[in-house]
C-alpha positions in Angstrom: 126.4 103.8 109.9 124.6 101.0 108.7 121.6 99.5 110.7 123.0 95.7 111.6 126.0 97.8 112.6 124.0 99.8 115.1 122.4 96.2 116.3 126.3 94.8 116.5 127.7 98.0 118.8 124.2 97.3 120.9 124.8 93.9 121.4 128.2 94.0 122.0 127.7 97.0 124.5 124.7 94.8 126.2 127.0 92.0 126.2 129.8 94.1 128.3 127.1 95.4 130.3 125.9 92.2 131.3 129.8 90.7 132.2 130.6 93.9 133.9 126.5 93.2 136.0 128.0 89.9 136.4 131.3 90.5 137.7 129.8 93.4 140.3 127.7 90.7 141.8 130.4 88.1 142.4 132.7 91.2 144.0 129.2 91.5 146.1 128.8 88.0 146.9 132.7 87.8 148.0 132.3 90.6 150.4 129.7 89.3 152.1 131.1 85.9 152.6 134.6 88.4 153.4 132.6 89.9 156.2 130.9 86.8 157.6 134.2 85.5 157.8 135.4 88.5 159.8 132.4 88.8 162.1 133.2 84.7 162.5 136.7 85.2 163.1 136.4 88.3 165.6 134.1 86.2 167.4 136.5 83.9 167.6 139.4 85.6 169.1 136.8 86.9 171.4 136.0 83.9 172.8 139.4 83.0 172.7 140.9 86.0 175.2 138.4 85.3 177.6 139.6 81.2 177.6 142.7 82.8 177.7 141.6 85.1 180.9 140.2 82.2 182.6 143.3 79.4 182.1 145.3 82.4 183.7 143.3 83.1 186.9 143.5 79.2 187.3 147.3 79.1 186.7 147.1 82.0 189.2 145.3 80.1 191.9 147.4 76.5 191.1 150.2 78.5 191.6 148.8 79.7 195.4 148.0 76.2 196.0 151.3 74.9 195.3 152.7 77.8 197.4 150.4 76.6 200.1 151.3 72.7 199.7 154.6 73.4 199.7 154.8 75.5 202.6 153.1 72.4 204.0 155.2 69.8 202.8 158.2 71.8 204.8 155.8 71.6 208.0 155.6 68.4 207.9 158.6 67.7 207.0 160.1 69.5 210.4 157.8 68.0 212.5 158.0 64.7 211.6 162.4 65.3 212.6 161.6 66.6 215.4 159.9 63.4 216.5 162.8 61.1 214.6 165.0 63.1 217.0 163.0 62.6 219.7 162.5 58.9 219.4 166.5 58.7 218.5 167.1 60.2 222.0 164.8 57.9 224.0 166.3 55.3 222.1 169.8 56.6 223.1 168.6 57.0 227.0 167.9 53.3 226.5 171.3 52.2 225.3 172.9 54.3 227.9 170.4 53.4 230.8 
């Protein structure tokens, strides 16, 4: 094998190795970026789960308040109706008397 053929094969092998090395380095960078993105997504998911839990608690509290307010409204309505009935009875007595 001539000397220049060895040099050509060696240069070609060196270029192939360099290309492979660059591909590996790009793959490593992509892997790092993917891991960082995954970690960020996991942090976001955790934060969103916590916010969801807090909102569910708020909804539960608001439902309890709403039930209490509806009950209170019904009590006030009943009392007002009783007072109106009493006023009506007084007016009827006055008209009859």
